[in-house]
Structure formats: C-alpha cells, structure tokens
N, C-alpha and C positions, 0 to 999 in steps of 0.2 A: 504494500500500500504506500509506504514512504517513497519507494522507487518511482511509482507512478506519479506521485505528487511532485517529486523533484524533476521528473521528465517534463511534466506539464509546465512547471515554472521555467525550465530551460527553454522550452518551445516558445513560451510567451516572451521571454527576454530576447530570443533570437529574432522574433517577428517585430519587436518594438522599433529597432533601428530602421527596418525596411518601411514600416508604416510612417515613421517620422520623415524618412527621405522622400516618400511618395507625397506626403503632405507639403513638404518644402518645395518640391518641384511643381506641384499643383498651384501653390500660392505664387511662386515666381512667374509661372506661365500666365496666371490670371492678372498679375500685376502688369506685365508687358502687353497683354491683351487690352486691359483698361487704358493704358497709355496710348495705344494705337487708335482708340475710338475716335478722337477728334481729328484724325489725319487720314481722311478717305483717299486722297490722291496717292499717298505713300503706300497705303494698304493695297490699292488696286494695281499699282506698279509692281509690287511684290508678287501679287497673284499672277500678273501677266508673265513675270519671270518664271514662276513655277510652271505655268501652262506651257511656256516655250520649251522648258527643259523636258517636260513630258512629251511634247510633240517631237522634239529631236530624238528622244529615246525610242519612241515608236518607229520613227522613220529609219533610225540606225539599225534597229533590230529587225525591221520588216515583219512585224507580227503583232500579237495582242490586239487584233482588231475588234474582237468581241468585248474586250475590256473598254476600248474606246467607244464602242457603240453603247454599252451600258452607261458609261460616263456621260455621253451625249444625251441620253434619255433622262438621266438624273438632272443634268443642267437645264434641260428644257422644262422639267417639272418645277425647278427652283425659279426659273424665269417667269413662269405663269403665276406663281405665288407672289413674286416681286411686283408684277404688273396688276395684280388683282386687288380690289379694295377689301379691307378687313371684314366689312359687313356687305354681303351681296345685296345689291339693290332689288333684285327679284324677291328675296326673302324679306327685305325691309318693307317693300310695298305691301306684302301680305300682312305685316304687323300694323299697318295703318300709317307708318311713317314713310316719307319719300325724300328723294334728293331735291335740293332747291332747283327750281326751273326758272324762276323770275328773279330780278334784281332785288325785289323787296323781301325775298325769302331769306331765312337765316343762313349765314355762311357756314359750310361744313368742310373742313380741310380733308384732303385725301389721306387716308390712313391705310398703309399697305397691310396685306395679310402676312407678308414676310418682310420685316424691316431690312433696311440696307445693310446694317452690320451683320445680321444673321445670314443674309444672302451672300455677302462676301466671305464670311467664315465657312459656310457650308461648301461654297465653290472651292475655296483654297484647300479645305480638308479633303474634298473629293479628288482633286488633282494629286494630292500627296498620297492618298490611298491607292489610286490607280497607278501612280509611279512605282509604289512599293510592290504592287502586284506584277509588274513587268519583270521582276527578278525571279519569278516562279514559273517554270515551264508548264505546269498543269493548267494555268490560265490562258495559255497560248493555243486556243482551239482553232484549227484550220478552217477558215471560212473564205468565201469569195467577197472581199471587202467592198467592191463597187455596188453590190446589191444592198448591203447594209447602209452604205452612204446614201443611195437613192431612197431607200425606205425612210431613213431619218429625215432627209430633206422634205419628203412628202408629208411626214408627220409634223415637222416644224411648220410648213406652209399652212396645213389645215388648222393646227392649233393657234397660230398667230392670226389667221383669218377670223376664227371664232372669237378670239380675244378682242380684236379690233372692232368687230361688229358689236360686241358687248359694250365697248367704250363709246361707240357712236350712239347706240340705243339709249344708254343712260347718261350720256353727255359728261364724261369725266376724262381727265388726262392724268396718267400716273406719275407725271413729273411736275414739280413746282418750279417755275422759272422766275427767279428773282423774289423780292419781298412783296407781300400783299400790300397794295396801295388802295387808299380810299379817296374818292373824289371830294372836292370842297364845296360842292353844290348844296349839300344838305346844311352845312354850317352857315353858308351864305343866306339860305332861305330862312333858317331859324333866327339869324341876326336881323334880317329885314322884318320878320314877324314881330320880334321883340321891339324893334324900333317903331313899328306902326302901333304897337301897344302903348309905348311911351307917349306918342303924339296924341293918342286919344285922351290921356290923363291931362 
C-alpha cells in the first residue's frame, strides 16, 4: 500500500513540471496573440507568408492535392462566415424585427458571424496544419488535380453567387469603408425651429 502511494506521489510530481511548462507556453502564446490584435496588416502579411510557403511546398513536392482541396473547402467555409451577418435577416424578419430600409430607421452596424480576428486565426492555423500534413506520405492520395480544381472553382462560383444575391436582397455590405458620418441637416433644422420658437416669445 505504501509503495502504491509513493508511486502515485512520484507520478504527480513528474507531471507537475510538464503541466507548468504547458501553462507557461499557453500564456506566452496568448500574450503575443493579444499583442497582434490591433495590427491587422502585420497579421495578414504573416499569413500571406505562411500561405506562400505552403504553396511552394506543394509545388516542390508535386503532391498532396487532396490536402489542398480540403484546405480550399475549409477556407471557403470561413469566407462565407466572414461575409455573412451574425443574425440572418431571413430569421430576423420572422421574429418581427427587420433591417433598416429608410433613412429614418435606426442605424444597425454590420456584425459578422465570424469576426476578422477569428477569421485570420483560423486561416493561419489551417495553413500551418496543412503544411504539417505534407510531411506524411499517407496524406498524399493520388488524384487527378485538375478535376479537383475545376470542382472547387464551380463550388466557389455558386457559393459566392448565392452570397451576393443574399447581400442584394437584404441591402447590406460586409465591409465598412471609413467612419460613419452624419449629415448636419437635422441640426440645422432643429436650430431654425428653436429660433422660430424664440421669435414667437
């Protein structure tokens, strides 16, 4: 019985440094991830570099086309989430609420289903995982890659067409260009109204 207890204590003491190391690495990774949040241009340049390395690797090896196809489908899925609103206008219409269609309606900012940071993080992680998979021959399934490419392009075209028709139907743009500006006509009208009120007194 004492031997079992001693063995259990030894096992616990052996796993404690590993757990501490994992915790430290996780905290350090989260620290640098948080520091990169306000730097979208730098983040996307880094992702572009990772994607370029992956493309060069596939080109050099002349294989792993099924991995690239899976990566392309995953990226397309992420793109749809990035371009879609968090609340689907079709479901919102059923609840009684609707998007503003007139200037007098309440302004509702576009909120994505998949935020930009999560979109970037998922894309970068996907390229890194795909790059790692290119070092294992079991993932190099022999396929005729032009068929996969054509199928992916057709899928991309149909998906984007549906997304664009959805944007046109519900009159939203998934990108905010510049800062929201408000016209000065209302303030001028209220000033003239208050001025006319003073003249009556």
